[in-house]
N, C-alpha and C positions, 0 to 999 in steps of 0.2 A: 483521336481512337475510337475505333466503334465499341459500345458497352455491349455485352450478352446480356440477354432477358434477366437472369438474375441479379446483374447489376443496374439494371434500368429501374426494376421494381425500386432498390434501393435509392435512387438517384432521383427517384420521383417523387419520395416522399418529402412531405411540407414539415416535419417534426422538427423543431429547434433543436434538438439532439438527437442523433441517431447513433445506435450502437449495434455495429456489425461485428458478429461472430461467426467466423469461415472457414473451413479449412484450409489447408497449404495450396497455394497454387490456385486457388479460388479467383485472383485476379484484383486481391485486397490494394496493391499500390497503384494500378490502373485505374480503380473506382477514384483514389484519392487525388492521383493527378490530374482527372477529370473534373473532379469538385474544383480543385486549387483554379482551374483554368476557367470553368464559368464563373465562380464566384469575380476573379480578375479581371475577365473581360466585362461582364455586366457593369460594373461602377469603379469608380475609384475606391479600392480595398485593403484593406492590412490582413493579411493571411499568413499563419504559422503552422507549418508540419512540424510535428516532433515525434521522433523515433527515441526508442531506449537511448542510444549515446548517439552524440554527434557524427560519427564513424559510421555509425548504421544510416542516418538521415543522408549522409552523401551517398553512402552506394545504393540505396534503394529509391531514394527519388531526385536527387540532383540532375542527373545527366537525362530523366525522364523526363524531367520539368524544361530542363533547356533545350531540347529536341522537340516539344510541343509547343513552346512558348518562342520559339528560334524569329519568327517573322515579326512577334510584335514588343521584344525585348530592348528595352532601351539602355540598360546598366546590369551588369553580371560581376558581381565580387566572388570570386572564386575560396577566396579565404575564409569570408564571414558567410558562403553560403546564402547569400541573399542577390535576388530578381527584383529591378524595375520594369515592370510592362504597362504595356499603353492598354486603356479601356478602348469600349467601341466608341466613345464620345473624345478619344485623345488625350483621356486623362490620365494619371500615373495609378498601379497598384503598386504594393510592396508585396513580397514572400518571403518568407525567412523560413530557414530550417535549423531546428536546434536539436540537443540533445536533452532526454530528461534529466540528466544526472546536473544539468544548469538550467532548471527550470526558474529557480531563483531569481535569476537574471531579468525574467520577464515581468517582474514586480511593477504596475504603476505603468504599465503598456496599456494599449488598447485595439482589438482586435476585431473583425468582421467575421471571420472565419478559423477556426482551429481544428486542425486533423492528428489525432492522435494515433501513433501506428504501434501495433504490438503490447497494448494496455496492461496486459497479462503479465507482460515483464518490466514492470514498470515499480520502482521500489517507492514506501512511501506515498501511495496513491493519492490516498483522500487528502493528505495535507497539502499536497501538490497543487491538486484542483480546486478545493476549497480555499484555500488561502490565496494561492497565487494566479492560478489559470481563469476562476469561475469569473472574477470582478473585472477581468481584463475583457468582458464581453458586455458589462450591463451599460455603457454608455453608448455604445454602438449596436445595442441590442444583436450580438453577434451570436452566432451559432457553433456548434461542435461535433465533431465525427469519433466515435471512438472505435477503432478498429483493431481486432485480435483473435486469435487462436488461442483456445482455452490453455490454462497452465493449472490446474487443479481446480479449488473452489476457491480462490480468493477474489480481491475486489473486481476483477472482471464479471465474475457470476455475480454480483451483485450489482454491478453497471447494467448487465443483459436483463434484470429481473426488475429493473426502476419502473419501467413502464407499469406496472402495477399500481405504482405508488404515486408516480408524478404525470400527468398529462402531456408534459412538454417531451418526454423521451419516447422511441419508438425502438424497437427491437427488432433484431432480423437474424436468422438464421440459415445459413446454406452450408453445404458441403463441397468438397473437390470434385465429385461427381458435378455439380452446378456449373462447372465450366466446360461448355462444349468444346473447348478449344485444345484439353487436357486427355487424350484416348484412353481408355474406360481400361483398356489391357493393362497399361504403367498403373493407374490406379489398384488393380488387383493384384497386380505384383507385387505393390507395395503391403498390402493386406495380408499376403500368403508369407511375407517375411520378416512383417514386424508383430510384437507382441499385441492380443487384443486389446489391452488399454490404450495403447501407444497407437493404434492405427486410430482406434476410435475417438483420441483426444483430439490428434493431427490432421486427420483426414474428414471425419465426419462432425469435428468442432463439438464433440460430446463430453462435457464438461467429468472428470474422471477425479478420484484422487492422485496426489502425485507418490510417485516411489520414494521411498525412504521417509517417509514423513516422520516426525518424532512424536508428536502427537497422534496414534493412528487411533485411538480411542476417542478422540474428540467426535461428539456429533451434533449438528444443531438440531436435530430432533430431541436429543437428551439433554443436553447441554445449558440449551438456551431457554431465557424468558422473557415475559413482557410485566408481567407485574409480579410486584415482591411480595413473597407471603406475610400472611401477618401470624408472626414469629415472635419469640422472644431474643433479640438482637441485645449480647453483651459487651460486642466493641463495634467501633467503625477506624479502619485503621489502611492505610497505604503502602505499596511499594513504587518506588521513583528509582527509573534510569533516567540518568541527565544526558543532555544535549545541546547543540546548538544549530548546526547544520544539519545533522543529522537531529529526529525528535526529541523533545523531553517525552517521558511518557511517566504519570501518573494515574497508576489504577486504583481507584477504590474498591476497598472490599467491606464484607460485612460478616461478622461470625456468629452465628445463635449457639445456643448450649448445648447442640448436640454435635457441635463440631464440624457442621455443613458452613461452606464458603461463599458468601454472591457476592462476585463480581458486579456493581450497580452503578460504575460509571468508568470514563477514562477522559483524561486531558493529554492528549497527543499535540504537542506544538514545536514547531521548529522556530529558529529566530528569539528566543525568549534567554533573558541573559538571568543568572542566576539570582540575584534580586528578585526580578519577576517571577520565578518558580517559587523562591520561598513565600513571596506575597498571597500567592495562589494557594499553597500550601498551607499559611496559614490561616485563609479564610475558609478552610475546610471543616477546622475543628475536627482534625483527627484526634483517637484516643493516643495515637502513637504511628509513624512511620517508619520503613526499612530502606532508607536509598544505598544507591549503588557505592561502597568503601572506597572507589578507586575515586574518587571526587572530592578531595576532601575540601576544596574552598567554598564548593555547595553547600556542603555540609556543614563550616563554619556559619552558612547565611541561615541555615535550618537553625542551628543553634543559638545564633543571636536571638533569635525571633521568638525564642521560646519553646520551640515545637519539642516535641518529646520523640528524640532518635534514638532508634534501637538499634547496634551496632551490627552489621552485617558481615559474618564472616566469610570470607574467602579463600580458597586454596584449590590444589588440584584435583580436587572430587566432588568439589561446590558445585558444579555445573551439573556433575550425572546426579548428584544424591537429591539435587531440587528439581530435576526433569523427572527423577522415578517419584518424589513427593506429589507433583503437578501431577502424573499419570495414575498413581494411587488413588486420587482423589476425584480423578474422572471416570476411573473405573467403579469405585464405590458410590459414585453420583453425589459424590459431596461437594462438586464445584459446579457451582452454576454460575453462568454470563449473562448479562443482559440484552437485549438485540442492538440495542443503541449504543454498543462499543464495536462499532467496525474492525476499526483498526487491528484489538487485541483477535478478534474472529478470525479476519484474515489471516493475522499470523500465527493462529493454530492450525489453518489449512495451507500453511506454504511454507512452513519453518521445518527442513529436512537436513539429514545427516549427510557428508558428502557419498559419493559412492563408494562401495568397498573396493580398497587394491588387493590386489591378485594377492595370495599368502595371508591375509590380515582377516582373523577370524570376526574383528571387533570393531565397529563403527568409532571413530572417533569423534571427537566434540562436534555438535552441530555447524553447519554451513554459519558462517556469522553475518546472516541476513533474515529480514523480516523477523528481527525479535527484540526490538527496544520494548514493545508492552511484554512480551512472553518475559525479557530477563526483570521488569519490574514486579510482575505476577510472581516469580520464581523468588526474588529478593523477600520478598512479603512471607509466601507461603511456607519456604524452607526455614523459616527463622520463627514467623510466631506459633504460637503454643494455647491449648487451652489453660494454660497452667498460670493465672494472673499474677502469682509471686513472682512465678519467673519471668515472665515479660516484665515486669516493674523493675524487678532485680537489672534485668540486663540493661534495661535504658539507664537505671541510676548509676550501674556500675561503667557503663559507656561514658558519662557527663561527668563522672567524678577523674576518671584518666583525660580527659580532654581537660577539666581544670587543671590538674596536674601540669599535664604539659603547658598547660600555659604559664602557671606560675613559676617553674621550672625555668620556661624561655626569657622570663623578666631580669 
């Protein structure tokens, strides 16, 4: 396939990591296909194309690759979405199509090129990239291309801005108008029938806040900090949301005497056992922790290690009241987050309510996505109080109940 002018600019870049922020119908899939073909032909290679789901990988790329590489294909596995093709010297290159939902299956593999498509829709992106995919490029000095249309100010926004911090990255921004194969009058029709923010995001690849945000008060300018102020902090505590396939999130918080809360760090990891989580929490020397009450076995590990656990109460109103607590702190400017907490920041900017249903005046609880760090934060801030006696008493009462339950079960 012949690339148009804007696609050629991206293809000509020698940056190891290229971030492509482009509007709908720009030709992102064609660009990805040509990149894969170029590397596969140049030398024996291992290449991964990753879409948000395996079905999307099949729908977007499989038929295109089979068509473009049909004359040099040695083997094609339809069920596994894998191709073996012949490079220019008669060797073999291997191409694997994967879904982000199964990114963990790529641990321990190695690649010359990874193309990630629709990056903005990939959940828990930084965990998957930093812990799983980035190491697969090390031994082969591989490269990566990150392709997407924006979806609010989430991890893709941070990726797009990485070139200012890391010279290995180069970012590109193109709109639907930059594809000469798309009739301009069709784009204008979309412009006239779509809300301004929707058109700007989808066709102009402009970063806009998502509709239905839970924490619309959150602002990077107002709520992020780089250096902890020199104030008198009265305690250090944490909220914990347990996971394994989904991340475990431990949110580190400091409180000063004026009831200002500073999130000073995050621990956001997948594939960690309850024992490993307990060891990490113990090493942090928190004054107390506020864990998800629906994980009793994980809490028992914390208790066994002598960690001061405070009971978090869950009921039908706890999510709503916890969200209100955080929103109030944001409005008052009493909640600050360190810039080195990318997962929490991303969740603030992507955690949304479902669309309102006809006839309903109120939102339901938020969509259960992009919420692990936020849940941990909510457990802590909805339960923590500036009343030291109350905090200590809650912890003592909770541990007394645990001891009584253990005693009665003998």
